[in-house]
All heavy atoms as TSV, in Angstrom:
chain	resi	resn	atom	element	x	y	z
A	1	MET	N	N	11.927	-13.290	7.037
A	1	MET	CA	C	11.095	-12.485	7.882
A	1	MET	C	C	9.699	-12.953	7.581
A	1	MET	O	O	9.248	-13.053	6.436
A	1	MET	CB	C	11.211	-11.022	7.576
A	1	MET	CG	C	10.539	-10.108	8.429
A	1	MET	SD	S	10.870	-8.274	8.054
A	1	MET	CE	C	12.528	-7.972	8.403
A	2	ALA	N	N	8.845	-13.196	8.572
A	2	ALA	CA	C	7.491	-13.636	8.326
A	2	ALA	C	C	6.714	-12.473	7.768
A	2	ALA	O	O	7.019	-11.322	8.004
A	2	ALA	CB	C	6.846	-14.058	9.672
A	3	ASP	N	N	5.483	-12.853	7.135
A	3	ASP	CA	C	4.748	-11.824	6.526
A	3	ASP	C	C	4.217	-10.838	7.575
A	3	ASP	O	O	4.250	-9.512	7.318
A	3	ASP	CB	C	3.468	-12.444	5.907
A	3	ASP	CG	C	3.709	-13.188	4.636
A	3	ASP	OD1	O	4.885	-13.125	4.100
A	3	ASP	OD2	O	2.913	-13.879	4.197
A	4	SER	N	N	3.859	-11.254	8.659
A	4	SER	CA	C	3.439	-10.318	9.701
A	4	SER	C	C	4.507	-9.328	10.216
A	4	SER	O	O	4.371	-8.196	10.575
A	4	SER	CB	C	2.840	-11.022	10.956
A	4	SER	OG	O	3.841	-11.858	11.563
A	5	ASP	N	N	5.808	-9.779	10.189
A	5	ASP	CA	C	6.927	-9.052	10.572
A	5	ASP	C	C	7.237	-7.952	9.476
A	5	ASP	O	O	7.490	-6.749	9.758
A	5	ASP	CB	C	8.136	-9.815	10.739
A	5	ASP	CG	C	8.100	-10.763	11.886
A	5	ASP	OD1	O	7.324	-10.555	12.780
A	5	ASP	OD2	O	8.798	-11.841	11.885
A	6	VAL	N	N	7.032	-8.336	8.200
A	6	VAL	CA	C	7.190	-7.359	7.140
A	6	VAL	C	C	6.121	-6.322	7.172
A	6	VAL	O	O	6.388	-5.080	7.125
A	6	VAL	CB	C	7.170	-8.170	5.751
A	6	VAL	CG1	C	7.111	-7.110	4.570
A	6	VAL	CG2	C	8.290	-8.972	5.595
A	7	ARG	N	N	4.913	-6.731	7.430
A	7	ARG	CA	C	3.854	-5.703	7.481
A	7	ARG	C	C	4.025	-4.795	8.797
A	7	ARG	O	O	3.846	-3.503	8.555
A	7	ARG	CB	C	2.479	-6.500	7.688
A	7	ARG	CG	C	1.352	-5.532	7.806
A	7	ARG	CD	C	0.001	-6.234	7.728
A	7	ARG	NE	N	-1.181	-5.252	7.682
A	7	ARG	CZ	C	-1.521	-4.575	6.554
A	7	ARG	NH1	N	-0.904	-4.761	5.467
A	7	ARG	NH2	N	-2.543	-3.832	6.659
A	8	ALA	N	N	4.494	-5.274	9.850
A	8	ALA	CA	C	4.829	-4.428	11.049
A	8	ALA	C	C	5.885	-3.590	10.736
A	8	ALA	O	O	5.853	-2.346	11.201
A	8	ALA	CB	C	5.087	-5.320	12.187
A	9	PHE	N	N	6.814	-3.988	10.015
A	9	PHE	CA	C	8.012	-3.101	9.715
A	9	PHE	C	C	7.501	-1.939	8.847
A	9	PHE	O	O	7.765	-0.799	9.121
A	9	PHE	CB	C	9.074	-3.804	8.779
A	9	PHE	CG	C	10.176	-3.101	8.348
A	9	PHE	CD1	C	11.250	-2.773	9.093
A	9	PHE	CD2	C	10.115	-2.674	7.037
A	9	PHE	CE1	C	12.283	-1.946	8.594
A	9	PHE	CE2	C	11.136	-1.842	6.549
A	9	PHE	CZ	C	12.313	-1.566	7.321
A	10	TYR	N	N	6.757	-2.201	7.775
A	10	TYR	CA	C	6.336	-1.113	6.992
A	10	TYR	C	C	5.365	-0.224	7.603
A	10	TYR	O	O	5.327	0.992	7.479
A	10	TYR	CB	C	5.681	-1.670	5.648
A	10	TYR	CG	C	6.781	-1.962	4.569
A	10	TYR	CD1	C	7.150	-3.273	4.288
A	10	TYR	CD2	C	7.222	-0.983	3.897
A	10	TYR	CE1	C	8.177	-3.465	3.423
A	10	TYR	CE2	C	8.276	-1.097	2.904
A	10	TYR	CZ	C	8.682	-2.442	2.720
A	10	TYR	OH	O	9.584	-2.697	1.760
A	11	LEU	N	N	4.613	-0.766	8.516
A	11	LEU	CA	C	3.569	0.003	9.368
A	11	LEU	C	C	4.336	1.020	10.301
A	11	LEU	O	O	4.027	2.178	10.338
A	11	LEU	CB	C	2.706	-0.823	10.114
A	11	LEU	CG	C	1.526	-1.359	9.265
A	11	LEU	CD1	C	0.777	-2.322	10.128
A	11	LEU	CD2	C	0.625	-0.391	8.543
A	12	ARG	N	N	5.538	0.513	10.718
A	12	ARG	CA	C	6.362	1.389	11.673
A	12	ARG	C	C	6.961	2.558	10.685
A	12	ARG	O	O	7.050	3.730	11.130
A	12	ARG	CB	C	7.492	0.601	12.304
A	12	ARG	CG	C	7.000	-0.200	13.565
A	12	ARG	CD	C	8.145	-0.626	14.454
A	12	ARG	NE	N	9.364	-1.095	13.692
A	12	ARG	CZ	C	9.607	-2.240	13.225
A	12	ARG	NH1	N	8.663	-3.158	13.253
A	12	ARG	NH2	N	10.904	-2.523	12.689
A	13	TYR	N	N	7.373	2.217	9.622
A	13	TYR	CA	C	7.958	3.207	8.629
A	13	TYR	C	C	6.945	4.209	8.250
A	13	TYR	O	O	7.186	5.428	8.381
A	13	TYR	CB	C	8.444	2.441	7.352
A	13	TYR	CG	C	8.987	3.344	6.316
A	13	TYR	CD1	C	9.935	4.256	6.542
A	13	TYR	CD2	C	8.385	3.147	4.946
A	13	TYR	CE1	C	10.429	4.917	5.327
A	13	TYR	CE2	C	8.874	3.953	3.988
A	13	TYR	CZ	C	9.849	4.798	4.191
A	13	TYR	OH	O	10.325	5.639	3.148
A	14	ILE	N	N	5.702	3.741	7.839
A	14	ILE	CA	C	4.650	4.699	7.512
A	14	ILE	C	C	4.298	5.495	8.728
A	14	ILE	O	O	4.194	6.871	8.552
A	14	ILE	CB	C	3.395	3.897	7.114
A	14	ILE	CG1	C	3.662	3.137	5.765
A	14	ILE	CG2	C	2.214	4.917	6.880
A	14	ILE	CD1	C	4.210	3.942	4.600
A	15	ASN	N	N	4.275	5.051	9.909
A	15	ASN	CA	C	3.793	5.888	11.134
A	15	ASN	C	C	5.062	6.910	11.335
A	15	ASN	O	O	4.732	7.939	11.823
A	15	ASN	CB	C	3.785	4.960	12.298
A	15	ASN	CG	C	2.463	4.209	12.336
A	15	ASN	OD1	O	1.483	4.601	11.663
A	15	ASN	ND2	N	2.399	3.108	13.045
A	16	ALA	N	N	6.263	6.521	11.134
A	16	ALA	CA	C	7.403	7.480	11.314
A	16	ALA	C	C	7.326	8.542	10.310
A	16	ALA	O	O	7.490	9.848	10.526
A	16	ALA	CB	C	8.720	6.782	11.273
A	17	LEU	N	N	6.941	8.262	9.118
A	17	LEU	CA	C	6.797	9.264	7.962
A	17	LEU	C	C	5.667	10.165	8.324
A	17	LEU	O	O	5.779	11.446	8.292
A	17	LEU	CB	C	6.529	8.579	6.728
A	17	LEU	CG	C	7.605	7.881	5.960
A	17	LEU	CD1	C	7.098	7.183	4.802
A	17	LEU	CD2	C	8.665	8.829	5.578
A	18	ASN	N	N	4.624	9.621	8.860
A	18	ASN	CA	C	3.405	10.528	9.113
A	18	ASN	C	C	3.618	11.313	10.327
A	18	ASN	O	O	3.093	12.435	10.422
A	18	ASN	CB	C	2.139	9.620	9.262
A	18	ASN	CG	C	1.584	9.220	7.909
A	18	ASN	OD1	O	1.734	9.872	6.942
A	18	ASN	ND2	N	1.106	7.956	7.999
A	19	ALA	N	N	4.463	10.978	11.239
A	19	ALA	CA	C	4.863	11.802	12.366
A	19	ALA	C	C	6.064	12.743	12.139
A	19	ALA	O	O	6.553	13.381	13.010
A	19	ALA	CB	C	5.243	10.761	13.542
A	20	HIS	N	N	6.560	12.649	10.933
A	20	HIS	CA	C	7.614	13.430	10.413
A	20	HIS	C	C	8.864	13.215	11.291
A	20	HIS	O	O	9.718	14.100	11.501
A	20	HIS	CB	C	7.348	14.940	10.369
A	20	HIS	CG	C	6.051	15.242	9.629
A	20	HIS	ND1	N	5.402	16.517	9.670
A	20	HIS	CD2	C	5.282	14.549	8.714
A	20	HIS	CE1	C	4.341	16.491	8.904
A	20	HIS	NE2	N	4.361	15.183	8.212
A	21	GLU	N	N	9.045	11.986	11.559
A	21	GLU	CA	C	10.317	11.602	12.375
A	21	GLU	C	C	11.352	11.184	11.425
A	21	GLU	O	O	11.821	9.987	11.283
A	21	GLU	CB	C	9.857	10.390	13.268
A	21	GLU	CG	C	8.888	10.831	14.326
A	21	GLU	CD	C	8.351	9.566	15.243
A	21	GLU	OE1	O	8.604	8.451	14.746
A	21	GLU	OE2	O	7.618	9.993	16.117
A	22	PHE	N	N	11.827	12.140	10.591
A	22	PHE	CA	C	12.830	11.739	9.599
A	22	PHE	C	C	14.182	11.499	10.139
A	22	PHE	O	O	15.008	10.822	9.509
A	22	PHE	CB	C	12.940	12.931	8.557
A	22	PHE	CG	C	11.577	13.229	7.956
A	22	PHE	CD1	C	10.857	14.366	8.280
A	22	PHE	CD2	C	11.079	12.325	7.046
A	22	PHE	CE1	C	9.645	14.522	7.673
A	22	PHE	CE2	C	9.920	12.536	6.438
A	22	PHE	CZ	C	9.233	13.617	6.690
A	23	ASP	N	N	14.542	11.766	11.384
A	23	ASP	CA	C	15.852	11.457	11.982
A	23	ASP	C	C	16.037	9.952	12.247
A	23	ASP	O	O	17.167	9.548	12.444
A	23	ASP	CB	C	16.030	12.295	13.176
A	23	ASP	CG	C	16.162	13.879	13.062
A	23	ASP	OD1	O	16.561	14.086	11.793
A	23	ASP	OD2	O	15.987	14.520	13.824
A	24	GLY	N	N	14.963	9.243	12.395
A	24	GLY	CA	C	15.121	7.802	12.607
A	24	GLY	C	C	14.941	6.934	11.446
A	24	GLY	O	O	14.785	5.753	11.450
A	25	MET	N	N	15.144	7.495	10.232
A	25	MET	CA	C	14.834	6.805	8.920
A	25	MET	C	C	16.024	5.722	8.731
A	25	MET	O	O	15.927	4.771	7.899
A	25	MET	CB	C	14.893	7.649	7.696
A	25	MET	CG	C	13.561	8.513	7.629
A	25	MET	SD	S	12.201	7.389	7.482
A	25	MET	CE	C	11.197	7.817	8.864
A	26	ASP	N	N	17.154	5.726	9.451
A	26	ASP	CA	C	18.104	4.857	9.270
A	26	ASP	C	C	17.718	3.271	9.684
A	26	ASP	O	O	18.253	2.353	9.284
A	26	ASP	CB	C	19.451	5.192	10.083
A	26	ASP	CG	C	19.185	5.308	11.606
A	26	ASP	OD1	O	18.097	5.664	11.957
A	26	ASP	OD2	O	20.210	5.135	12.334
A	27	GLU	N	N	16.542	3.228	10.531
A	27	GLU	CA	C	15.924	2.072	10.950
A	27	GLU	C	C	15.286	1.430	9.636
A	27	GLU	O	O	15.249	0.223	9.461
A	27	GLU	CB	C	14.923	2.311	11.972
A	27	GLU	CG	C	14.262	1.014	12.247
A	27	GLU	CD	C	13.127	1.103	13.317
A	27	GLU	OE1	O	12.954	2.294	13.939
A	27	GLU	OE2	O	12.410	0.140	13.625
A	28	PHE	N	N	14.893	2.265	8.622
A	28	PHE	CA	C	14.009	1.805	7.607
A	28	PHE	C	C	14.800	1.798	6.126
A	28	PHE	O	O	14.393	1.129	5.299
A	28	PHE	CB	C	12.791	2.574	7.483
A	28	PHE	CG	C	11.974	2.673	8.825
A	28	PHE	CD1	C	11.961	3.788	9.532
A	28	PHE	CD2	C	11.250	1.452	9.248
A	28	PHE	CE1	C	11.314	3.797	10.670
A	28	PHE	CE2	C	10.682	1.559	10.481
A	28	PHE	CZ	C	10.645	2.668	11.252
A	29	ILE	N	N	15.704	2.742	6.001
A	29	ILE	CA	C	16.205	3.045	4.781
A	29	ILE	C	C	17.757	2.841	4.826
A	29	ILE	O	O	18.423	3.288	5.687
A	29	ILE	CB	C	16.009	4.479	4.295
A	29	ILE	CG1	C	14.512	4.797	4.205
A	29	ILE	CG2	C	16.584	4.734	2.859
A	29	ILE	CD1	C	14.191	6.297	4.065
A	30	ASN	N	N	18.207	1.980	3.942
A	30	ASN	CA	C	19.639	1.666	3.852
A	30	ASN	C	C	20.492	2.919	3.456
A	30	ASN	O	O	20.022	3.877	2.935
A	30	ASN	CB	C	19.847	0.539	2.820
A	30	ASN	CG	C	21.247	-0.081	2.807
A	30	ASN	OD1	O	21.919	0.077	3.860
A	30	ASN	ND2	N	21.528	-0.978	2.009
A	31	ASP	N	N	21.790	2.969	3.806
A	31	ASP	CA	C	22.738	3.943	3.499
A	31	ASP	C	C	22.613	4.268	1.953
A	31	ASP	O	O	22.615	5.457	1.587
A	31	ASP	CB	C	24.065	3.726	3.895
A	31	ASP	CG	C	24.304	3.672	5.350
A	31	ASP	OD1	O	23.530	4.198	6.172
A	31	ASP	OD2	O	25.269	3.030	5.819
A	32	ARG	N	N	22.708	3.280	1.257
A	32	ARG	CA	C	22.547	3.344	-0.283
A	32	ARG	C	C	21.290	2.820	-0.611
A	32	ARG	O	O	20.909	1.829	-0.230
A	32	ARG	CB	C	23.733	2.678	-0.890
A	32	ARG	CG	C	25.175	3.092	-0.528
A	32	ARG	CD	C	25.524	4.442	-0.998
A	32	ARG	NE	N	25.588	4.525	-2.421
A	32	ARG	CZ	C	25.621	5.785	-3.004
A	32	ARG	NH1	N	25.441	6.808	-2.316
A	32	ARG	NH2	N	25.515	5.830	-4.269
A	33	THR	N	N	20.570	3.637	-1.531
A	33	THR	CA	C	19.278	3.209	-1.971
A	33	THR	C	C	18.977	3.670	-3.404
A	33	THR	O	O	19.896	4.081	-4.122
A	33	THR	CB	C	18.078	3.772	-0.890
A	33	THR	OG1	O	16.776	3.180	-1.261
A	33	THR	CG2	C	18.062	5.314	-1.026
A	34	THR	N	N	17.731	3.395	-3.870
A	34	THR	CA	C	17.316	3.904	-5.264
A	34	THR	C	C	16.241	4.920	-5.094
A	34	THR	O	O	15.281	4.599	-4.322
A	34	THR	CB	C	16.935	2.674	-6.001
A	34	THR	OG1	O	17.978	1.809	-6.095
A	34	THR	CG2	C	16.607	3.179	-7.397
A	35	LEU	N	N	16.466	5.965	-5.813
A	35	LEU	CA	C	15.360	7.021	-5.887
A	35	LEU	C	C	15.034	7.329	-7.162
A	35	LEU	O	O	15.925	7.851	-8.014
A	35	LEU	CB	C	15.889	8.270	-5.083
A	35	LEU	CG	C	15.108	9.587	-5.001
A	35	LEU	CD1	C	13.755	9.262	-4.285
A	35	LEU	CD2	C	15.858	10.732	-4.286
A	36	ASN	N	N	13.818	7.139	-7.623
A	36	ASN	CA	C	13.331	7.363	-8.988
A	36	ASN	C	C	14.344	6.642	-9.943
A	36	ASN	O	O	14.591	7.313	-10.935
A	36	ASN	CB	C	13.173	8.782	-9.224
A	36	ASN	CG	C	12.221	9.468	-8.401
A	36	ASN	OD1	O	11.226	8.910	-7.954
A	36	ASN	ND2	N	12.374	10.715	-8.009
A	37	GLY	N	N	14.696	5.478	-9.747
A	37	GLY	CA	C	15.561	4.610	-10.630
A	37	GLY	C	C	17.019	4.950	-10.625
A	37	GLY	O	O	17.740	4.340	-11.324
A	38	GLU	N	N	17.358	5.869	-9.783
A	38	GLU	CA	C	18.750	6.351	-9.645
A	38	GLU	C	C	19.412	5.986	-8.328
A	38	GLU	O	O	18.780	6.074	-7.287
A	38	GLU	CB	C	18.831	7.805	-9.923
A	38	GLU	CG	C	18.344	8.376	-11.204
A	38	GLU	CD	C	19.179	7.784	-12.520
A	38	GLU	OE1	O	20.386	7.673	-12.304
A	38	GLU	OE2	O	18.627	7.672	-13.479
A	39	THR	N	N	20.708	5.707	-8.379
A	39	THR	CA	C	21.475	5.408	-7.052
A	39	THR	C	C	21.392	6.739	-6.214
A	39	THR	O	O	21.517	7.847	-6.671
A	39	THR	CB	C	22.859	4.991	-7.294
A	39	THR	OG1	O	22.863	3.858	-8.130
A	39	THR	CG2	C	23.509	4.793	-6.078
A	40	ALA	N	N	21.020	6.627	-4.976
A	40	ALA	CA	C	20.899	7.671	-4.011
A	40	ALA	C	C	21.369	7.257	-2.643
A	40	ALA	O	O	21.662	6.115	-2.416
A	40	ALA	CB	C	19.507	8.148	-3.947
A	41	THR	N	N	21.400	8.215	-1.772
A	41	THR	CA	C	21.732	7.945	-0.338
A	41	THR	C	C	20.491	8.096	0.493
A	41	THR	O	O	19.530	8.655	0.042
A	41	THR	CB	C	22.762	8.919	0.166
A	41	THR	OG1	O	22.238	10.277	0.159
A	41	THR	CG2	C	24.103	8.871	-0.623
A	42	ARG	N	N	20.552	7.598	1.728
A	42	ARG	CA	C	19.394	7.830	2.612
A	42	ARG	C	C	19.087	9.224	2.715
A	42	ARG	O	O	17.970	9.695	2.824
A	42	ARG	CB	C	19.741	7.186	3.953
A	42	ARG	CG	C	18.592	7.339	4.942
A	42	ARG	CD	C	18.884	6.936	6.409
A	42	ARG	NE	N	19.545	5.674	6.524
A	42	ARG	CZ	C	20.894	5.516	6.934
A	42	ARG	NH1	N	21.639	6.526	7.204
A	42	ARG	NH2	N	21.332	4.263	7.033
A	43	ASP	N	N	20.234	10.127	2.959
A	43	ASP	CA	C	20.022	11.476	3.017
A	43	ASP	C	C	19.274	12.155	1.862
A	43	ASP	O	O	18.489	13.031	2.016
A	43	ASP	CB	C	21.340	12.256	3.277
A	43	ASP	CG	C	21.979	11.977	4.596
A	43	ASP	OD1	O	21.229	11.426	5.600
A	43	ASP	OD2	O	23.178	12.067	4.729
A	44	ASP	N	N	19.615	11.667	0.651
A	44	ASP	CA	C	18.864	12.097	-0.542
A	44	ASP	C	C	17.402	11.843	-0.416
A	44	ASP	O	O	16.553	12.728	-0.725
A	44	ASP	CB	C	19.386	11.403	-1.814
A	44	ASP	CG	C	20.818	11.743	-2.122
A	44	ASP	OD1	O	21.318	12.952	-1.742
A	44	ASP	OD2	O	21.462	10.886	-2.731
A	45	LEU	N	N	17.083	10.595	0.050
A	45	LEU	CA	C	15.665	10.253	0.068
A	45	LEU	C	C	14.945	10.935	1.161
A	45	LEU	O	O	13.839	11.488	1.014
A	45	LEU	CB	C	15.558	8.745	0.325
A	45	LEU	CG	C	14.105	8.095	0.403
A	45	LEU	CD1	C	13.280	8.444	-0.841
A	45	LEU	CD2	C	14.249	6.571	0.514
A	46	VAL	N	N	15.530	11.161	2.259
A	46	VAL	CA	C	14.943	11.939	3.393
A	46	VAL	C	C	14.644	13.342	2.945
A	46	VAL	O	O	13.672	13.950	3.357
A	46	VAL	CB	C	15.834	11.715	4.680
A	46	VAL	CG1	C	15.354	12.792	5.737
A	46	VAL	CG2	C	15.671	10.327	5.158
A	47	ALA	N	N	15.690	13.857	2.270
A	47	ALA	CA	C	15.559	15.316	1.747
A	47	ALA	C	C	14.277	15.398	0.858
A	47	ALA	O	O	13.591	16.446	0.998
A	47	ALA	CB	C	16.778	15.847	0.955
A	48	VAL	N	N	13.985	14.460	0.030
A	48	VAL	CA	C	12.905	14.481	-0.754
A	48	VAL	C	C	11.564	14.320	0.101
A	48	VAL	O	O	10.511	14.998	-0.160
A	48	VAL	CB	C	12.841	13.305	-1.804
A	48	VAL	CG1	C	11.496	13.160	-2.509
A	48	VAL	CG2	C	13.894	13.629	-2.851
A	49	GLN	N	N	11.576	13.371	1.121
A	49	GLN	CA	C	10.433	13.283	2.018
A	49	GLN	C	C	10.186	14.540	2.776
A	49	GLN	O	O	9.011	15.059	2.814
A	49	GLN	CB	C	10.715	12.152	3.029
A	49	GLN	CG	C	10.700	10.744	2.277
A	49	GLN	CD	C	11.236	9.677	3.226
A	49	GLN	OE1	O	12.007	9.927	4.072
A	49	GLN	NE2	N	10.740	8.468	2.959
A	50	LYS	N	N	11.159	15.261	3.249
A	50	LYS	CA	C	10.935	16.526	3.856
A	50	LYS	C	C	10.472	17.507	2.957
A	50	LYS	O	O	9.636	18.365	3.402
A	50	LYS	CB	C	12.391	17.018	4.433
A	50	LYS	CG	C	12.809	16.166	5.716
A	50	LYS	CD	C	14.120	16.647	6.195
A	50	LYS	CE	C	14.577	15.949	7.473
A	50	LYS	NZ	N	15.961	16.490	7.993
A	51	HIS	N	N	11.017	17.610	1.790
A	51	HIS	CA	C	10.564	18.594	0.877
A	51	HIS	C	C	8.968	18.345	0.431
A	51	HIS	O	O	8.167	19.263	0.381
A	51	HIS	CB	C	11.255	18.462	-0.538
A	51	HIS	CG	C	10.840	19.331	-1.613
A	51	HIS	ND1	N	9.895	18.899	-2.676
A	51	HIS	CD2	C	11.063	20.629	-1.856
A	51	HIS	CE1	C	9.639	19.765	-3.455
A	51	HIS	NE2	N	10.322	20.892	-3.007
A	52	ASP	N	N	8.648	17.071	0.302
A	52	ASP	CA	C	7.167	16.807	0.203
A	52	ASP	C	C	6.360	17.296	1.245
A	52	ASP	O	O	5.240	17.707	1.042
A	52	ASP	CB	C	7.110	15.246	-0.082
A	52	ASP	CG	C	7.616	14.697	-1.430
A	52	ASP	OD1	O	8.026	15.598	-2.226
A	52	ASP	OD2	O	7.815	13.461	-1.390
A	53	VAL	N	N	6.831	17.074	2.499
A	53	VAL	CA	C	5.974	17.508	3.601
A	53	VAL	C	C	5.973	19.042	3.667
A	53	VAL	O	O	4.953	19.680	4.037
A	53	VAL	CB	C	6.578	16.899	4.908
A	53	VAL	CG1	C	5.973	17.501	6.047
A	53	VAL	CG2	C	6.296	15.388	4.979
A	54	ASP	N	N	6.997	19.666	3.383
A	54	ASP	CA	C	7.143	21.075	3.310
A	54	ASP	C	C	6.122	21.746	2.200
A	54	ASP	O	O	5.426	22.601	2.530
A	54	ASP	CB	C	8.531	21.675	2.961
A	54	ASP	CG	C	9.493	21.472	4.197
A	54	ASP	OD1	O	8.914	21.253	5.404
A	54	ASP	OD2	O	10.550	21.574	4.011
A	55	ALA	N	N	6.078	21.011	1.114
A	55	ALA	CA	C	5.150	21.359	-0.047
A	55	ALA	C	C	3.733	21.147	0.319
A	55	ALA	O	O	2.816	21.813	-0.103
A	55	ALA	CB	C	5.533	20.662	-1.318
A	56	VAL	N	N	3.519	20.007	1.023
A	56	VAL	CA	C	2.034	19.497	1.303
A	56	VAL	C	C	2.152	19.107	2.795
A	56	VAL	O	O	2.303	17.971	3.147
A	56	VAL	CB	C	1.701	18.332	0.442
A	56	VAL	CG1	C	0.154	17.983	0.729
A	56	VAL	CG2	C	1.868	18.618	-0.958
A	57	PRO	N	N	1.910	20.121	3.719
A	57	PRO	CA	C	2.006	19.760	5.145
A	57	PRO	C	C	1.111	18.799	5.746
A	57	PRO	O	O	1.374	18.051	6.687
A	57	PRO	CB	C	1.586	21.211	5.730
A	57	PRO	CG	C	1.978	22.208	4.636
A	57	PRO	CD	C	1.772	21.460	3.402
A	58	ASP	N	N	-0.128	18.587	5.065
A	58	ASP	CA	C	-0.983	17.507	5.525
A	58	ASP	C	C	-0.807	16.181	4.689
A	58	ASP	O	O	-1.714	15.368	4.749
A	58	ASP	CB	C	-2.360	17.960	5.545
A	58	ASP	CG	C	-2.962	18.352	4.132
A	58	ASP	OD1	O	-2.073	18.539	3.301
A	58	ASP	OD2	O	-4.186	18.556	3.999
A	59	LEU	N	N	0.317	16.024	4.091
A	59	LEU	CA	C	0.576	14.705	3.368
A	59	LEU	C	C	0.526	13.591	4.417
A	59	LEU	O	O	1.058	13.678	5.418
A	59	LEU	CB	C	2.055	14.841	2.770
A	59	LEU	CG	C	2.435	13.676	1.900
A	59	LEU	CD1	C	1.494	13.428	0.637
A	59	LEU	CD2	C	3.859	13.864	1.433
A	60	HIS	N	N	-0.206	12.475	3.837
A	60	HIS	CA	C	-0.346	11.393	4.749
A	60	HIS	C	C	0.004	10.136	3.989
A	60	HIS	O	O	-0.620	9.941	2.859
A	60	HIS	CB	C	-1.893	11.273	5.216
A	60	HIS	CG	C	-2.181	10.186	6.031
A	60	HIS	ND1	N	-1.745	10.109	7.407
A	60	HIS	CD2	C	-2.700	9.037	5.682
A	60	HIS	CE1	C	-2.141	8.911	7.849
A	60	HIS	NE2	N	-2.731	8.222	6.816
A	61	TRP	N	N	0.952	9.351	4.424
A	61	TRP	CA	C	1.199	8.041	3.820
A	61	TRP	C	C	0.306	7.106	4.332
A	61	TRP	O	O	0.049	7.077	5.534
A	61	TRP	CB	C	2.735	7.646	3.983
A	61	TRP	CG	C	3.701	8.436	3.198
A	61	TRP	CD1	C	4.246	8.021	2.034
A	61	TRP	CD2	C	4.331	9.633	3.536
A	61	TRP	NE1	N	5.149	8.981	1.634
A	61	TRP	CE2	C	5.232	9.997	2.534
A	61	TRP	CE3	C	4.290	10.540	4.647
A	61	TRP	CZ2	C	6.124	11.099	2.614
A	61	TRP	CZ3	C	5.048	11.594	4.715
A	61	TRP	CH2	C	6.001	11.944	3.808
A	62	GLU	N	N	0.048	6.101	3.497
A	62	GLU	CA	C	-0.960	4.963	3.867
A	62	GLU	C	C	-0.491	3.629	3.198
A	62	GLU	O	O	-0.219	3.638	1.995
A	62	GLU	CB	C	-2.408	5.246	3.510
A	62	GLU	CG	C	-3.283	4.298	4.041
A	62	GLU	CD	C	-4.773	4.787	3.656
A	62	GLU	OE1	O	-5.024	5.925	3.463
A	62	GLU	OE2	O	-5.607	3.816	3.607
A	63	LEU	N	N	-0.332	2.603	4.011
A	63	LEU	CA	C	-0.039	1.242	3.469
A	63	LEU	C	C	-1.366	0.648	3.108
A	63	LEU	O	O	-2.218	0.395	3.846
A	63	LEU	CB	C	0.526	0.315	4.529
A	63	LEU	CG	C	0.898	-1.033	4.010
A	63	LEU	CD1	C	1.817	-1.044	2.923
A	63	LEU	CD2	C	1.382	-1.845	5.229
A	64	VAL	N	N	-1.611	0.607	1.640
A	64	VAL	CA	C	-2.859	-0.040	1.180
A	64	VAL	C	C	-2.651	-1.558	0.898
A	64	VAL	O	O	-3.582	-2.335	1.136
A	64	VAL	CB	C	-3.272	0.812	-0.148
A	64	VAL	CG1	C	-4.424	0.232	-0.755
A	64	VAL	CG2	C	-3.431	2.221	0.254
A	65	GLU	N	N	-1.651	-1.822	0.196
A	65	GLU	CA	C	-1.544	-3.215	-0.117
A	65	GLU	C	C	0.052	-3.615	-0.116
A	65	GLU	O	O	0.826	-2.848	-0.481
A	65	GLU	CB	C	-1.891	-3.494	-1.571
A	65	GLU	CG	C	-1.896	-4.898	-2.103
A	65	GLU	CD	C	-2.543	-5.135	-3.322
A	65	GLU	OE1	O	-3.125	-4.126	-3.961
A	65	GLU	OE2	O	-2.578	-6.281	-3.847
A	66	LEU	N	N	0.312	-4.699	0.523
A	66	LEU	CA	C	1.757	-5.198	0.676
A	66	LEU	C	C	1.767	-6.589	0.016
A	66	LEU	O	O	1.122	-7.508	0.360
A	66	LEU	CB	C	2.080	-5.241	2.140
A	66	LEU	CG	C	3.507	-5.715	2.462
A	66	LEU	CD1	C	4.433	-4.696	1.994
A	66	LEU	CD2	C	3.564	-5.863	4.095
A	67	ILE	N	N	2.633	-6.664	-1.000
A	67	ILE	CA	C	2.766	-7.942	-1.758
A	67	ILE	C	C	4.103	-8.461	-1.701
A	67	ILE	O	O	4.955	-7.661	-1.509
A	67	ILE	CB	C	2.154	-7.945	-3.172
A	67	ILE	CG1	C	2.856	-6.787	-3.893
A	67	ILE	CG2	C	0.667	-7.676	-3.064
A	67	ILE	CD1	C	2.550	-6.646	-5.365
């Protein structure tokens, strides 16, 4: 994947997070993933993201640096 494609992918992911479009996370997050160093599922990760937004309704993700 070209650098510009990777950046576009992450920007789409960040935009989906900021729009609270958690139902579409299968485009961005694998079924099995890692959460805080532990094996987790996509549903586990989405539950954390939803919890974060519930706790901080104006939470805003931002892509600052991509390496």
